[in-house]
All heavy atoms as a GROMACS GRO file, in nm:
protein
  605
    1MET      N    1  -0.183  -0.414   1.254
    1MET     CA    2  -0.065  -0.495   1.275
    1MET      C    3   0.053  -0.425   1.209
    1MET      O    4   0.068  -0.429   1.088
    1MET     CB    5  -0.088  -0.632   1.214
    1MET     CG    6   0.028  -0.723   1.226
    1MET     SD    7  -0.023  -0.885   1.168
    1MET     CE    8   0.131  -0.954   1.131
    2TYR      N    9   0.134  -0.361   1.289
    2TYR     CA   10   0.250  -0.289   1.237
    2TYR      C   11   0.371  -0.381   1.224
    2TYR      O   12   0.393  -0.467   1.309
    2TYR     CB   13   0.288  -0.173   1.330
    2TYR     CG   14   0.194  -0.057   1.319
    2TYR    CD1   15   0.082  -0.046   1.400
    2TYR    CD2   16   0.216   0.043   1.224
    2TYR    CE1   17  -0.004   0.061   1.388
    2TYR    CE2   18   0.130   0.150   1.211
    2TYR     CZ   19   0.021   0.159   1.295
    2TYR     OH   20  -0.064   0.264   1.282
    3VAL      N   21   0.445  -0.363   1.116
    3VAL     CA   22   0.571  -0.435   1.096
    3VAL      C   23   0.677  -0.333   1.054
    3VAL      O   24   0.646  -0.230   0.996
    3VAL     CB   25   0.559  -0.546   0.988
    3VAL    CG1   26   0.465  -0.654   1.032
    3VAL    CG2   27   0.518  -0.490   0.854
    4LYS      N   28   0.802  -0.362   1.087
    4LYS     CA   29   0.913  -0.279   1.044
    4LYS      C   30   0.961  -0.328   0.909
    4LYS      O   31   0.972  -0.448   0.886
    4LYS     CB   32   1.028  -0.286   1.143
    4LYS     CG   33   0.997  -0.224   1.276
    4LYS     CD   34   1.116  -0.238   1.369
    4LYS     CE   35   1.082  -0.186   1.506
    4LYS     NZ   36   1.192  -0.209   1.601
    5VAL      N   37   0.988  -0.235   0.819
    5VAL     CA   38   1.042  -0.270   0.688
    5VAL      C   39   1.173  -0.195   0.668
    5VAL      O   40   1.190  -0.083   0.716
    5VAL     CB   41   0.944  -0.240   0.573
    5VAL    CG1   42   0.820  -0.327   0.584
    5VAL    CG2   43   0.905  -0.095   0.568
    6SER      N   44   1.265  -0.260   0.600
    6SER     CA   45   1.394  -0.198   0.569
    6SER      C   46   1.445  -0.256   0.440
    6SER      O   47   1.392  -0.353   0.388
    6SER     CB   48   1.494  -0.222   0.682
    6SER     OG   49   1.526  -0.359   0.692
    7MET      N   50   1.551  -0.196   0.390
    7MET     CA   51   1.614  -0.244   0.268
    7MET      C   52   1.765  -0.240   0.290
    7MET      O   53   1.816  -0.143   0.347
    7MET     CB   54   1.576  -0.155   0.150
    7MET     CG   55   1.632  -0.201   0.020
    7MET     SD   56   1.559  -0.100  -0.111
    7MET     CE   57   1.655  -0.156  -0.247
    8ALA      N   58   1.833  -0.344   0.247
    8ALA     CA   59   1.978  -0.348   0.260
    8ALA      C   60   2.038  -0.222   0.197
    8ALA      O   61   2.006  -0.188   0.084
    8ALA     CB   62   2.035  -0.473   0.196
    9GLY      N   63   2.118  -0.151   0.272
    9GLY     CA   64   2.183  -0.031   0.221
    9GLY      C   65   2.106   0.097   0.248
    9GLY      O   66   2.160   0.205   0.237
   10ALA      N   67   1.978   0.086   0.282
   10ALA     CA   68   1.899   0.205   0.312
   10ALA      C   69   1.928   0.251   0.455
   10ALA      O   70   1.937   0.169   0.546
   10ALA     CB   71   1.750   0.177   0.297
   11PRO      N   72   1.945   0.381   0.476
   11PRO     CA   73   1.985   0.429   0.609
   11PRO      C   74   1.870   0.444   0.708
   11PRO      O   75   1.887   0.506   0.811
   11PRO     CB   76   2.046   0.566   0.576
   11PRO     CG   77   1.971   0.611   0.456
   11PRO     CD   78   1.942   0.485   0.377
   12TYR      N   79   1.752   0.387   0.679
   12TYR     CA   80   1.638   0.407   0.768
   12TYR      C   81   1.546   0.285   0.767
   12TYR      O   82   1.548   0.204   0.676
   12TYR     CB   83   1.558   0.530   0.728
   12TYR     CG   84   1.519   0.532   0.582
   12TYR    CD1   85   1.404   0.469   0.539
   12TYR    CD2   86   1.599   0.595   0.487
   12TYR    CE1   87   1.369   0.468   0.405
   12TYR    CE2   88   1.564   0.595   0.353
   12TYR     CZ   89   1.448   0.531   0.313
   12TYR     OH   90   1.414   0.531   0.181
   13LEU      N   91   1.466   0.273   0.872
   13LEU     CA   92   1.360   0.174   0.883
   13LEU      C   93   1.226   0.247   0.878
   13LEU      O   94   1.217   0.364   0.912
   13LEU     CB   95   1.367   0.100   1.017
   13LEU     CG   96   1.487   0.011   1.042
   13LEU    CD1   97   1.489  -0.031   1.188
   13LEU    CD2   98   1.481  -0.111   0.954
   14ARG      N   99   1.121   0.178   0.838
   14ARG     CA  100   0.986   0.233   0.839
   14ARG      C  101   0.893   0.133   0.906
   14ARG      O  102   0.918   0.013   0.902
   14ARG     CB  103   0.935   0.257   0.696
   14ARG     CG  104   1.012   0.358   0.620
   14ARG     CD  105   0.955   0.496   0.647
   14ARG     NE  106   1.006   0.590   0.550
   14ARG     CZ  107   1.074   0.697   0.584
   14ARG    NH1  108   1.099   0.724   0.708
   14ARG    NH2  109   1.117   0.780   0.491
   15LYS      N  110   0.788   0.183   0.965
   15LYS     CA  111   0.681   0.098   1.016
   15LYS      C  112   0.561   0.113   0.925
   15LYS      O  113   0.526   0.224   0.887
   15LYS     CB  114   0.640   0.142   1.157
   15LYS     CG  115   0.717   0.082   1.267
   15LYS     CD  116   0.652   0.123   1.397
   15LYS     CE  117   0.718   0.055   1.512
   15LYS     NZ  118   0.659   0.096   1.640
   16ILE      N  119   0.501   0.000   0.889
   16ILE     CA  120   0.379   0.005   0.808
   16ILE      C  121   0.273  -0.082   0.875
   16ILE      O  122   0.304  -0.179   0.944
   16ILE     CB  123   0.402  -0.038   0.662
   16ILE    CG1  124   0.458  -0.179   0.654
   16ILE    CG2  125   0.495   0.056   0.591
   16ILE    CD1  126   0.464  -0.233   0.514
   17ASP      N  127   0.148  -0.048   0.852
   17ASP     CA  128   0.035  -0.123   0.906
   17ASP      C  129  -0.019  -0.214   0.796
   17ASP      O  130  -0.072  -0.167   0.695
   17ASP     CB  131  -0.073  -0.027   0.954
   17ASP     CG  132  -0.185  -0.097   1.029
   17ASP    OD1  133  -0.188  -0.221   1.031
   17ASP    OD2  134  -0.268  -0.025   1.086
   18LEU      N  135  -0.006  -0.345   0.815
   18LEU     CA  136  -0.047  -0.442   0.713
   18LEU      C  137  -0.198  -0.444   0.692
   18LEU      O  138  -0.245  -0.492   0.589
   18LEU     CB  139   0.002  -0.582   0.750
   18LEU     CG  140   0.152  -0.603   0.743
   18LEU    CD1  141   0.186  -0.746   0.784
   18LEU    CD2  142   0.207  -0.572   0.605
   19LYS      N  143  -0.276  -0.391   0.786
   19LYS     CA  144  -0.422  -0.390   0.770
   19LYS      C  145  -0.467  -0.301   0.655
   19LYS      O  146  -0.578  -0.315   0.606
   19LYS     CB  147  -0.488  -0.343   0.900
   19LYS     CG  148  -0.480  -0.446   1.011
   19LYS     CD  149  -0.562  -0.401   1.129
   19LYS     CE  150  -0.468  -0.335   1.227
   19LYS     NZ  151  -0.534  -0.290   1.349
   20PHE      N  152  -0.381  -0.210   0.609
   20PHE     CA  153  -0.416  -0.122   0.499
   20PHE      C  154  -0.408  -0.190   0.363
   20PHE      O  155  -0.453  -0.136   0.263
   20PHE     CB  156  -0.327   0.002   0.496
   20PHE     CG  157  -0.361   0.101   0.602
   20PHE    CD1  158  -0.276   0.121   0.709
   20PHE    CD2  159  -0.477   0.176   0.596
   20PHE    CE1  160  -0.305   0.212   0.808
   20PHE    CE2  161  -0.509   0.267   0.694
   20PHE     CZ  162  -0.423   0.285   0.800
   21TYR      N  163  -0.350  -0.309   0.356
   21TYR     CA  164  -0.325  -0.376   0.228
   21TYR      C  165  -0.405  -0.505   0.220
   21TYR      O  166  -0.425  -0.575   0.319
   21TYR     CB  167  -0.176  -0.401   0.210
   21TYR     CG  168  -0.096  -0.276   0.236
   21TYR    CD1  169  -0.026  -0.258   0.354
   21TYR    CD2  170  -0.098  -0.171   0.145
   21TYR    CE1  171   0.043  -0.140   0.380
   21TYR    CE2  172  -0.031  -0.053   0.170
   21TYR     CZ  173   0.039  -0.039   0.287
   21TYR     OH  174   0.106   0.078   0.313
   22LYS      N  175  -0.448  -0.538   0.099
   22LYS     CA  176  -0.532  -0.656   0.079
   22LYS      C  177  -0.457  -0.772   0.014
   22LYS      O  178  -0.511  -0.882   0.004
   22LYS     CB  179  -0.652  -0.618  -0.007
   22LYS     CG  180  -0.745  -0.522   0.063
   22LYS     CD  181  -0.860  -0.484  -0.028
   22LYS     CE  182  -0.960  -0.393   0.039
   22LYS     NZ  183  -0.910  -0.263   0.077
   23SER      N  184  -0.333  -0.749  -0.032
   23SER     CA  185  -0.259  -0.855  -0.100
   23SER      C  186  -0.109  -0.822  -0.100
   23SER      O  187  -0.070  -0.709  -0.072
   23SER     CB  188  -0.306  -0.870  -0.245
   23SER     OG  189  -0.272  -0.753  -0.318
   24TYR      N  190  -0.030  -0.924  -0.133
   24TYR     CA  191   0.114  -0.901  -0.145
   24TYR      C  192   0.146  -0.802  -0.255
   24TYR      O  193   0.234  -0.718  -0.240
   24TYR     CB  194   0.188  -1.032  -0.174
   24TYR     CG  195   0.203  -1.124  -0.055
   24TYR    CD1  196   0.148  -1.250  -0.055
   24TYR    CD2  197   0.275  -1.082   0.057
   24TYR    CE1  198   0.164  -1.336   0.054
   24TYR    CE2  199   0.290  -1.166   0.165
   24TYR     CZ  200   0.235  -1.292   0.163
   24TYR     OH  201   0.250  -1.376   0.271
   25SER      N  202   0.074  -0.811  -0.367
   25SER     CA  203   0.105  -0.722  -0.479
   25SER      C  204   0.082  -0.576  -0.440
   25SER      O  205   0.160  -0.488  -0.477
   25SER     CB  206   0.025  -0.759  -0.604
   25SER     OG  207  -0.113  -0.751  -0.579
   26GLU      N  208  -0.022  -0.550  -0.363
   26GLU     CA  209  -0.049  -0.414  -0.316
   26GLU      C  210   0.063  -0.366  -0.222
   26GLU      O  211   0.112  -0.255  -0.233
   26GLU     CB  212  -0.183  -0.414  -0.242
   26GLU     CG  213  -0.251  -0.282  -0.235
   26GLU     CD  214  -0.389  -0.294  -0.171
   26GLU    OE1  215  -0.470  -0.377  -0.219
   26GLU    OE2  216  -0.412  -0.223  -0.073
   27LEU      N  217   0.105  -0.453  -0.132
   27LEU     CA  218   0.214  -0.420  -0.039
   27LEU      C  219   0.345  -0.396  -0.115
   27LEU      O  220   0.417  -0.300  -0.087
   27LEU     CB  221   0.233  -0.533   0.062
   27LEU     CG  222   0.353  -0.521   0.155
   27LEU    CD1  223   0.343  -0.397   0.243
   27LEU    CD2  224   0.366  -0.647   0.240
   28LEU      N  225   0.375  -0.479  -0.213
   28LEU     CA  226   0.500  -0.465  -0.288
   28LEU      C  227   0.505  -0.334  -0.367
   28LEU      O  228   0.611  -0.273  -0.376
   28LEU     CB  229   0.522  -0.585  -0.381
   28LEU     CG  230   0.555  -0.715  -0.308
   28LEU    CD1  231   0.561  -0.830  -0.407
   28LEU    CD2  232   0.683  -0.704  -0.229
   29LYS      N  233   0.392  -0.291  -0.420
   29LYS     CA  234   0.390  -0.162  -0.490
   29LYS      C  235   0.427  -0.049  -0.396
   29LYS      O  236   0.502   0.042  -0.432
   29LYS     CB  237   0.252  -0.137  -0.552
   29LYS     CG  238   0.225  -0.221  -0.673
   29LYS     CD  239   0.086  -0.195  -0.726
   29LYS     CE  240   0.054  -0.294  -0.837
   29LYS     NZ  241  -0.083  -0.280  -0.884
   30VAL      N  242   0.376  -0.054  -0.275
   30VAL     CA  243   0.407   0.049  -0.175
   30VAL      C  244   0.556   0.044  -0.140
   30VAL      O  245   0.622   0.148  -0.132
   30VAL     CB  246   0.320   0.031  -0.048
   30VAL    CG1  247   0.368   0.118   0.065
   30VAL    CG2  248   0.175   0.060  -0.081
   31LEU      N  249   0.610  -0.076  -0.121
   31LEU     CA  250   0.752  -0.088  -0.087
   31LEU      C  251   0.841  -0.042  -0.202
   31LEU      O  252   0.946   0.020  -0.179
   31LEU     CB  253   0.785  -0.233  -0.049
   31LEU     CG  254   0.719  -0.284   0.079
   31LEU    CD1  255   0.751  -0.431   0.100
   31LEU    CD2  256   0.762  -0.202   0.199
   32GLU      N  257   0.802  -0.072  -0.326
   32GLU     CA  258   0.879  -0.026  -0.442
   32GLU      C  259   0.884   0.127  -0.446
   32GLU      O  260   0.989   0.185  -0.472
   32GLU     CB  261   0.819  -0.081  -0.572
   32GLU     CG  262   0.846  -0.227  -0.593
   32GLU     CD  263   0.778  -0.283  -0.717
   32GLU    OE1  264   0.678  -0.226  -0.764
   32GLU    OE2  265   0.826  -0.386  -0.767
   33ASN      N  266   0.772   0.191  -0.418
   33ASN     CA  267   0.769   0.338  -0.415
   33ASN      C  268   0.848   0.394  -0.298
   33ASN      O  269   0.918   0.493  -0.311
   33ASN     CB  270   0.624   0.388  -0.410
   33ASN     CG  271   0.551   0.368  -0.539
   33ASN    OD1  272   0.612   0.366  -0.645
   33ASN    ND2  273   0.422   0.351  -0.531
   34MET      N  274   0.837   0.328  -0.183
   34MET     CA  275   0.906   0.374  -0.063
   34MET      C  276   1.058   0.369  -0.080
   34MET      O  277   1.129   0.461  -0.041
   34MET     CB  278   0.864   0.288   0.056
   34MET     CG  279   0.921   0.330   0.189
   34MET     SD  280   0.875   0.219   0.323
   34MET     CE  281   0.698   0.234   0.325
   35PHE      N  282   1.107   0.259  -0.137
   35PHE     CA  283   1.252   0.238  -0.148
   35PHE      C  284   1.307   0.266  -0.287
   35PHE      O  285   1.425   0.244  -0.313
   35PHE     CB  286   1.288   0.097  -0.103
   35PHE     CG  287   1.264   0.073   0.043
   35PHE    CD1  288   1.163  -0.010   0.087
   35PHE    CD2  289   1.340   0.137   0.138
   35PHE    CE1  290   1.141  -0.032   0.221
   35PHE    CE2  291   1.320   0.117   0.273
   35PHE     CZ  292   1.220   0.032   0.314
   36LYS      N  293   1.222   0.311  -0.379
   36LYS     CA  294   1.264   0.346  -0.515
   36LYS      C  295   1.338   0.230  -0.582
   36LYS      O  296   1.452   0.240  -0.626
   36LYS     CB  297   1.354   0.471  -0.515
   36LYS     CG  298   1.296   0.590  -0.443
   36LYS     CD  299   1.176   0.645  -0.514
   36LYS     CE  300   1.129   0.773  -0.450
   36LYS     NZ  301   1.003   0.764  -0.381
   37CYS      N  302   1.270   0.114  -0.587
   37CYS     CA  303   1.329  -0.005  -0.649
   37CYS      C  304   1.218  -0.085  -0.715
   37CYS      O  305   1.101  -0.048  -0.707
   37CYS     CB  306   1.399  -0.090  -0.543
   37CYS     SG  307   1.284  -0.165  -0.424
   38THR      N  308   1.254  -0.194  -0.782
   38THR     CA  309   1.156  -0.288  -0.835
   38THR      C  310   1.193  -0.429  -0.792
   38THR      O  311   1.311  -0.460  -0.775
   38THR     CB  312   1.149  -0.284  -0.989
   38THR    OG1  313   1.278  -0.312  -1.041
   38THR    CG2  314   1.101  -0.149  -1.040
   39PHE      N  315   1.092  -0.510  -0.772
   39PHE     CA  316   1.115  -0.647  -0.726
   39PHE      C  317   1.100  -0.750  -0.835
   39PHE      O  318   1.129  -0.866  -0.815
   39PHE     CB  319   1.020  -0.682  -0.611
   39PHE     CG  320   1.046  -0.601  -0.487
   39PHE    CD1  321   0.950  -0.515  -0.438
   39PHE    CD2  322   1.166  -0.610  -0.420
   39PHE    CE1  323   0.973  -0.440  -0.324
   39PHE    CE2  324   1.190  -0.536  -0.307
   39PHE     CZ  325   1.093  -0.450  -0.259
   40GLY      N  326   1.051  -0.714  -0.951
   40GLY     CA  327   1.032  -0.810  -1.059
   40GLY      C  328   0.904  -0.889  -1.039
   40GLY      O  329   0.822  -0.860  -0.952
   41GLU      N  330   0.887  -0.991  -1.119
   41GLU     CA  331   0.766  -1.074  -1.116
   41GLU      C  332   0.789  -1.196  -1.030
   41GLU      O  333   0.895  -1.257  -1.032
   41GLU     CB  334   0.728  -1.117  -1.257
   41GLU     CG  335   0.687  -1.003  -1.348
   41GLU     CD  336   0.560  -0.935  -1.300
   41GLU    OE1  337   0.464  -1.004  -1.259
   41GLU    OE2  338   0.558  -0.811  -1.303
   42TYR      N  339   0.686  -1.236  -0.955
   42TYR     CA  340   0.695  -1.353  -0.867
   42TYR      C  341   0.633  -1.476  -0.933
   42TYR      O  342   0.527  -1.467  -0.994
   42TYR     CB  343   0.621  -1.326  -0.736
   42TYR     CG  344   0.618  -1.445  -0.643
   42TYR    CD1  345   0.730  -1.479  -0.569
   42TYR    CD2  346   0.505  -1.524  -0.632
   42TYR    CE1  347   0.728  -1.588  -0.485
   42TYR    CE2  348   0.502  -1.633  -0.548
   42TYR     CZ  349   0.614  -1.666  -0.475
   42TYR     OH  350   0.613  -1.774  -0.391
   43SER      N  351   0.700  -1.589  -0.922
   43SER     CA  352   0.640  -1.716  -0.961
   43SER      C  353   0.673  -1.818  -0.851
   43SER      O  354   0.781  -1.813  -0.792
   43SER     CB  355   0.693  -1.766  -1.096
   43SER     OG  356   0.821  -1.820  -1.085
   44GLU      N  357   0.579  -1.909  -0.825
   44GLU     CA  358   0.601  -2.008  -0.718
   44GLU      C  359   0.723  -2.095  -0.746
   44GLU      O  360   0.793  -2.133  -0.654
   44GLU     CB  361   0.478  -2.097  -0.703
   44GLU     CG  362   0.366  -2.033  -0.627
   44GLU     CD  363   0.253  -2.130  -0.599
   44GLU    OE1  364   0.280  -2.251  -0.586
   44GLU    OE2  365   0.139  -2.083  -0.593
   45ARG      N  366   0.748  -2.122  -0.871
   45ARG     CA  367   0.858  -2.212  -0.907
   45ARG      C  368   0.994  -2.144  -0.896
   45ARG      O  369   1.090  -2.202  -0.848
   45ARG     CB  370   0.838  -2.264  -1.049
   45ARG     CG  371   0.949  -2.355  -1.095
   45ARG     CD  372   0.920  -2.413  -1.228
   45ARG     NE  373   0.822  -2.519  -1.206
   45ARG     CZ  374   0.772  -2.594  -1.301
   45ARG    NH1  375   0.806  -2.574  -1.425
   45ARG    NH2  376   0.686  -2.688  -1.273
   46GLU      N  377   1.004  -2.016  -0.939
   46GLU     CA  378   1.134  -1.951  -0.949
   46GLU      C  379   1.154  -1.832  -0.856
   46GLU      O  380   1.259  -1.770  -0.857
   46GLU     CB  381   1.157  -1.906  -1.093
   46GLU     CG  382   1.160  -2.024  -1.188
   46GLU     CD  383   1.183  -1.981  -1.331
   46GLU    OE1  384   1.241  -1.874  -1.353
   46GLU    OE2  385   1.144  -2.057  -1.422
   47GLY      N  386   1.054  -1.797  -0.777
   47GLY     CA  387   1.068  -1.681  -0.689
   47GLY      C  388   1.053  -1.552  -0.767
   47GLY      O  389   0.970  -1.541  -0.855
   48TYR      N  390   1.139  -1.453  -0.737
   48TYR     CA  391   1.132  -1.322  -0.803
   48TYR      C  392   1.235  -1.313  -0.914
   48TYR      O  393   1.353  -1.340  -0.893
   48TYR     CB  394   1.155  -1.210  -0.701
   48TYR     CG  395   1.038  -1.193  -0.609
   48TYR    CD1  396   1.027  -1.267  -0.494
   48TYR    CD2  397   0.936  -1.105  -0.641
   48TYR    CE1  398   0.917  -1.253  -0.411
   48TYR    CE2  399   0.826  -1.090  -0.559
   48TYR     CZ  400   0.817  -1.165  -0.444
   48TYR     OH  401   0.709  -1.151  -0.363
   49ASN      N  402   1.190  -1.276  -1.034
   49ASN     CA  403   1.278  -1.260  -1.150
   49ASN      C  404   1.279  -1.116  -1.195
   49ASN      O  405   1.179  -1.046  -1.184
   49ASN     CB  406   1.230  -1.347  -1.267
   49ASN     CG  407   1.250  -1.494  -1.240
   49ASN    OD1  408   1.351  -1.533  -1.185
   49ASN    ND2  409   1.152  -1.574  -1.277
   50GLY      N  410   1.392  -1.070  -1.244
   50GLY     CA  411   1.398  -0.937  -1.303
   50GLY      C  412   1.441  -0.828  -1.206
   50GLY      O  413   1.418  -0.711  -1.234
   51SER      N  414   1.502  -0.865  -1.095
   51SER     CA  415   1.544  -0.765  -0.999
   51SER      C  416   1.663  -0.815  -0.919
   51SER      O  417   1.679  -0.935  -0.898
   51SER     CB  418   1.431  -0.732  -0.902
   51SER     OG  419   1.477  -0.644  -0.803
   52GLU      N  420   1.745  -0.722  -0.874
   52GLU     CA  421   1.853  -0.760  -0.784
   52GLU      C  422   1.804  -0.765  -0.640
   52GLU      O  423   1.875  -0.810  -0.550
   52GLU     CB  424   1.970  -0.663  -0.796
   52GLU     CG  425   1.937  -0.520  -0.758
   52GLU     CD  426   2.051  -0.426  -0.782
   52GLU    OE1  427   2.146  -0.426  -0.701
   52GLU    OE2  428   2.046  -0.354  -0.882
   53PHE      N  429   1.682  -0.718  -0.614
   53PHE     CA  430   1.624  -0.718  -0.480
   53PHE      C  431   1.518  -0.825  -0.468
   53PHE      O  432   1.443  -0.849  -0.562
   53PHE     CB  433   1.560  -0.581  -0.449
   53PHE     CG  434   1.658  -0.468  -0.459
   53PHE    CD1  435   1.654  -0.381  -0.566
   53PHE    CD2  436   1.754  -0.450  -0.362
   53PHE    CE1  437   1.743  -0.276  -0.576
   53PHE    CE2  438   1.845  -0.346  -0.372
   53PHE     CZ  439   1.840  -0.260  -0.479
   54VAL      N  440   1.512  -0.889  -0.351
   54VAL     CA  441   1.414  -0.993  -0.325
   54VAL      C  442   1.345  -0.960  -0.193
   54VAL      O  443   1.412  -0.950  -0.090
   54VAL     CB  444   1.481  -1.132  -0.316
   54VAL    CG1  445   1.379  -1.239  -0.281
   54VAL    CG2  446   1.552  -1.166  -0.446
   55PRO      N  447   1.213  -0.943  -0.194
   55PRO     CA  448   1.143  -0.911  -0.070
   55PRO      C  449   1.130  -1.035   0.019
   55PRO      O  450   1.083  -1.140  -0.026
   55PRO     CB  451   1.006  -0.862  -0.117
   55PRO     CG  452   0.988  -0.924  -0.250
   55PRO     CD  453   1.124  -0.941  -0.308
   56THR      N  454   1.175  -1.025   0.141
   56THR     CA  455   1.171  -1.135   0.237
   56THR      C  456   1.116  -1.085   0.370
   56THR      O  457   1.105  -0.965   0.392
   56THR     CB  458   1.312  -1.193   0.261
   56THR    OG1  459   1.397  -1.092   0.313
   56THR    CG2  460   1.371  -1.251   0.135
   57TYR      N  461   1.083  -1.179   0.456
   57TYR     CA  462   1.045  -1.144   0.593
   57TYR      C  463   1.097  -1.251   0.686
   57TYR      O  464   1.126  -1.364   0.645
   57TYR     CB  465   0.894  -1.127   0.607
   57TYR     CG  466   0.815  -1.256   0.593
   57TYR    CD1  467   0.778  -1.328   0.707
   57TYR    CD2  468   0.779  -1.306   0.470
   57TYR    CE1  469   0.708  -1.447   0.695
   57TYR    CE2  470   0.708  -1.423   0.457
   57TYR     CZ  471   0.672  -1.493   0.571
   57TYR     OH  472   0.603  -1.610   0.558
   58GLU      N  473   1.109  -1.216   0.813
   58GLU     CA  474   1.154  -1.310   0.914
   58GLU      C  475   1.031  -1.360   0.988
   58GLU      O  476   0.955  -1.281   1.044
   58GLU     CB  477   1.251  -1.242   1.010
   58GLU     CG  478   1.316  -1.337   1.106
   58GLU     CD  479   1.422  -1.270   1.192
   58GLU    OE1  480   1.442  -1.148   1.180
   58GLU    OE2  481   1.482  -1.341   1.273
   59ASP      N  482   1.010  -1.492   0.988
   59ASP     CA  483   0.893  -1.546   1.055
   59ASP      C  484   0.916  -1.560   1.205
   59ASP      O  485   1.024  -1.526   1.256
   59ASP     CB  486   0.848  -1.678   0.991
   59ASP     CG  487   0.943  -1.795   1.015
   59ASP    OD1  488   1.040  -1.781   1.094
   59ASP    OD2  489   0.921  -1.902   0.956
   60LYS      N  490   0.817  -1.609   1.277
   60LYS     CA  491   0.824  -1.615   1.422
   60LYS      C  492   0.934  -1.709   1.473
   60LYS      O  493   0.977  -1.699   1.586
   60LYS     CB  494   0.690  -1.654   1.481
   60LYS     CG  495   0.643  -1.792   1.442
   60LYS     CD  496   0.508  -1.824   1.497
   60LYS     CE  497   0.467  -1.962   1.449
   60LYS     NZ  498   0.332  -1.995   1.485
   61ASP      N  499   0.980  -1.803   1.386
   61ASP     CA  500   1.087  -1.895   1.423
   61ASP      C  501   1.226  -1.842   1.389
   61ASP      O  502   1.326  -1.909   1.412
   61ASP     CB  503   1.067  -2.030   1.354
   61ASP     CG  504   0.937  -2.098   1.394
   61ASP    OD1  505   0.899  -2.087   1.513
   61ASP    OD2  506   0.874  -2.160   1.307
   62GLY      N  507   1.231  -1.722   1.329
   62GLY     CA  508   1.358  -1.663   1.292
   62GLY      C  509   1.407  -1.705   1.154
   62GLY      O  510   1.521  -1.675   1.118
   63ASP      N  511   1.322  -1.774   1.077
   63ASP     CA  512   1.359  -1.816   0.941
   63ASP      C  513   1.323  -1.706   0.842
   63ASP      O  514   1.220  -1.639   0.857
   63ASP     CB  515   1.284  -1.944   0.902
   63ASP     CG  516   1.322  -2.061   0.991
   63ASP    OD1  517   1.438  -2.070   1.033
   63ASP    OD2  518   1.232  -2.143   1.021
   64TRP      N  519   1.406  -1.689   0.738
   64TRP     CA  520   1.378  -1.590   0.634
   64TRP      C  521   1.298  -1.656   0.523
   64TRP      O  522   1.336  -1.760   0.472
   64TRP     CB  523   1.508  -1.531   0.580
   64TRP     CG  524   1.570  -1.439   0.678
   64TRP    CD1  525   1.669  -1.468   0.766
   64TRP    CD2  526   1.532  -1.303   0.702
   64TRP    NE1  527   1.695  -1.358   0.844
   64TRP    CE2  528   1.613  -1.255   0.807
   64TRP    CE3  529   1.438  -1.217   0.646
   64TRP    CZ2  530   1.602  -1.125   0.856
   64TRP    CZ3  531   1.427  -1.088   0.695
   64TRP    CH2  532   1.508  -1.044   0.798
   65MET      N  533   1.184  -1.594   0.488
   65MET     CA  534   1.093  -1.647   0.389
   65MET      C  535   1.073  -1.546   0.277
   65MET      O  536   1.080  -1.425   0.301
   65MET     CB  537   0.955  -1.674   0.453
   65MET     CG  538   0.959  -1.757   0.579
   65MET     SD  539   0.995  -1.928   0.547
   65MET     CE  540   0.843  -1.978   0.473
   66LEU      N  541   1.048  -1.595   0.154
   66LEU     CA  542   1.014  -1.506   0.043
   66LEU      C  543   0.871  -1.457   0.061
   66LEU      O  544   0.782  -1.534   0.095
   66LEU     CB  545   1.022  -1.579  -0.091
   66LEU     CG  546   1.158  -1.605  -0.150
   66LEU    CD1  547   1.142  -1.686  -0.278
   66LEU    CD2  548   1.229  -1.476  -0.178
   67ILE      N  549   0.849  -1.328   0.038
   67ILE     CA  550   0.714  -1.278   0.038
   67ILE      C  551   0.641  -1.342  -0.079
   67ILE      O  552   0.689  -1.342  -0.191
   67ILE     CB  553   0.713  -1.124   0.025
   67ILE    CG1  554   0.760  -1.064   0.156
   67ILE    CG2  555   0.576  -1.071  -0.015
   67ILE    CD1  556   0.763  -0.914   0.159
   68GLY      N  557   0.527  -1.401  -0.052
   68GLY     CA  558   0.449  -1.472  -0.153
   68GLY      C  559   0.451  -1.622  -0.133
   68GLY      O  560   0.365  -1.691  -0.186
   69ASP      N  561   0.546  -1.676  -0.056
   69ASP     CA  562   0.552  -1.820  -0.032
   69ASP      C  563   0.435  -1.868   0.055
   69ASP      O  564   0.393  -1.981   0.046
   69ASP     CB  565   0.683  -1.860   0.034
   69ASP     CG  566   0.798  -1.868  -0.063
   69ASP    OD1  567   0.773  -1.858  -0.184
   69ASP    OD2  568   0.913  -1.886  -0.018
   70VAL      N  569   0.385  -1.780   0.139
   70VAL     CA  570   0.274  -1.812   0.228
   70VAL      C  571   0.155  -1.729   0.184
   70VAL      O  572   0.171  -1.610   0.154
   70VAL     CB  573   0.313  -1.779   0.375
   70VAL    CG1  574   0.197  -1.804   0.469
   70VAL    CG2  575   0.434  -1.859   0.416
   71PRO      N  576   0.035  -1.786   0.178
   71PRO     CA  577  -0.082  -1.707   0.137
   71PRO      C  578  -0.099  -1.581   0.221
   71PRO      O  579  -0.067  -1.579   0.340
   71PRO     CB  580  -0.199  -1.802   0.158
   71PRO     CG  581  -0.139  -1.939   0.152
   71PRO     CD  582   0.000  -1.924   0.208
   72TRP      N  583  -0.147  -1.473   0.160
   72TRP     CA  584  -0.162  -1.343   0.226
   72TRP      C  585  -0.244  -1.353   0.354
   72TRP      O  586  -0.213  -1.292   0.454
   72TRP     CB  587  -0.226  -1.242   0.129
   72TRP     CG  588  -0.252  -1.110   0.192
   72TRP    CD1  589  -0.372  -1.062   0.233
   72TRP    CD2  590  -0.156  -1.009   0.224
   72TRP    NE1  591  -0.357  -0.937   0.289
   72TRP    CE2  592  -0.225  -0.902   0.285
   72TRP    CE3  593  -0.018  -0.998   0.209
   72TRP    CZ2  594  -0.163  -0.788   0.328
   72TRP    CZ3  595   0.045  -0.883   0.251
   72TRP    CH2  596  -0.027  -0.780   0.310
   73GLU      N  597  -0.352  -1.426   0.352
   73GLU     CA  598  -0.441  -1.435   0.467
   73GLU      C  599  -0.364  -1.484   0.587
   73GLU      O  600  -0.385  -1.454   0.697
   73GLU     CB  601  -0.560  -1.528   0.441
   73GLU     CG  602  -0.649  -1.482   0.329
   73GLU     CD  603  -0.593  -1.510   0.190
   73GLU    OE1  604  -0.524  -1.610   0.170
   73GLU    OE2  605  -0.616  -1.428   0.103
   0.00000   0.00000   0.00000
């Protein structure tokens, strides 16, 4: 299952295959290395702390969601 990933201000998009990852934390480490940034720590109550960047995705309805709000499975 390929998805496109990008970062605000980055001049390029990448495609990644989500089947290679077993959890959000594993995916976020790859994205941090890819885009040379950090996302901070995630908590259900406060979202991501410790970073100016917040990992999000667009769901099938066109709504923007925080990565981690929905279980990985």
